[in-house]
N, C-alpha and C positions, 0 to 999 in steps of 0.2 A: 100780915094783912093779905088781902087778895086784890087782884086786878084782872080786868078783861080788856084785851086789845082786839080791835076789829079793823080790818082793812079790806076794801073792795078794790079789785084790780080788773083791768081788761087787758088780756094778753093776746097778742096776735099769734097766728099760727107759726110755729117754729119747728122745723123738721127734727132738730136735735132735742127738743123739749125744753122745759123751764125747770130750774131748780131753785129752791129757797134754802139758803144756809141759815140756820137759826143757832147763833152762839148761845152758850150756857145761859139758861133762864134760871134765876134764883127764886125758889128752891125746888118747886115742882110745877109742872105745867100739863095742860091738856090742850091738844091742837085739833081744830076742826077745819076741813076744807069743804066748802059748799054744803055745810050742815052735817057732814059725816066725820066722825072722830077718826083721825088717822094715826094719832100717837098720844100716849100718856107717859110722862116721865115722872115718877113718884106718884103721890096721891094728893090732889089739891083740896080735898074735903077737910075742913077744920077739925072735925071730930076724928078723922082717920088720917091725918096728915102724915105723909111719908116723904122724906127728903129724897130728891133725885135730880142731880144736876148733870147735864151732859149736852154736848153739841149734837145737832141733828141736821140731816139733809131731807128735804121734802120735795117730791116731784109735783109740779103744778100743771093742771090741764090748760089747754088753750081756751080762749073766750073769757067769759065772766067768772071771776073767782072771788069768793068771800072767804077770807082767812080770819079765823077767831082763835086767839090764844088766851086761855085762862091760866092765871098764875096764882100761886099762894106761897107764903113763906111764914113759918112760925118757929124758925130755928136760929137765924142769925141776922146780922145787920144789913145785908144786901137784900134787895127785893125786886121782883119783876124782871123786865127786859132792860138790862143796863147797856147792852151792846146792840146796835141796829142789825136787823137781818140783812142778808145780801141776796138779791134776786138777779138772775141772769140766765143766759143760755147754758145748757148743761156743760158744754166743753169749757166755757169761760169760768164757771164756778169750780169745776174740777181742776182746771189749770191753776187757778188762784190757790186752791187748797194744797196742791202739790208743791207750789213754790213756798207757801208758808210752812209746810211740814219739813221741807228740805232746810229752810232757814233755821227753824227751831231745833232740828236735829243737829245742825252744825253748832248752834249756840249751846246745846246740851253736851254733845260728845267730845268736842275739841277741848273744853276745859277739863273733862275727865282724864284726857290724855296728859294735860298739864299737871293735874293732881297726882297721877300715877308717877310721872317723872320726878316731881318735887318730893313725893314721899320716899322714892327710892334714894334720892340724894340725902334726905334727912336721915333715913335708916342707916346710911353709910357713915354719916358724920355725927348724928345724934346729939351733939352739944349745941347745934345751931337751930333754934326754934323758928327762925325765919322761913325755912323750907316747909316745915310742918304747918305753919300758919298759912302760907300761900296755898298749900295743897288743900287745906280746909276751906279756904276762900273759893277755890275752883270747884270743890265738891258741893258747897252750898249754892253756888251759882248754877250748877247743873241741876240741882234739885229744884231751884226756883224756876228754871225754864222748862221743866217737865210738864207744867200744867196743861198745855194744849193737848198733849198726848193722853193725859189722864181723862180730860173731858170728852175727847173723841172716842176713847176706848169703851166708855160706859161702865168702867169699874166702879162699883158702888162704895167708894171710900167715905161718903158722907162728908161731914165737916172736917175730917182729918186732912183732906187735900188742902183746904185753906189754912189749917193750922200749920201744916208742913211748909206751904208756900210763904206764909207770913214769918214763921220761925226762921226759915232759911234766909229770908231777907235781912232780918235783924242779926243773924249769925254772920252774914256777909259784912255788914257794917262793923260788927265787932272785930272781925278779922282785918278789915281795912285799918281800923284804929290801931290794932296791935302791929300791923306791918309798918304803918307810919311811925309809930313809936320806936320799933326796932331799927328802922333805917335812920331815923333822925336823932336817936338817943336823947 
């Protein structure tokens, strides 16, 4: 379906400027600020629909601002704006993004180190599947936590990003069951 979101804001003068962080809109969007199209991600037209999910930052002017976001989705079960936009001074928004990127980077790359160490132990012993299962659990967790980087990068993976995210989640659950079974016999 399609949807149009409209928000009118009155922003005071801010020397640093105002930024609006718009998290992933499902599945395509067209964004207007004060009647001028500033960004189009994918194609919202039903006849020419093109998938395009990504996060974006928009600079907003001082004073009266009319923000219109047109969305459409004809490809999968999510639709429209499911996460609220974040509006604030430029330095606050950029600081928030930096903290989030560092957090997700740690969530992604530390388990990769655990997976590498565990696979090395498994390769040395080979008869113990516990280490292999744990390394797979770490690997699937890292894949699952990659999604913020994918949506900020603008890499056009289409629905594959969600298939990978959902599949890695269920693979993690399977590894947890195998680990529990291995440990508890």
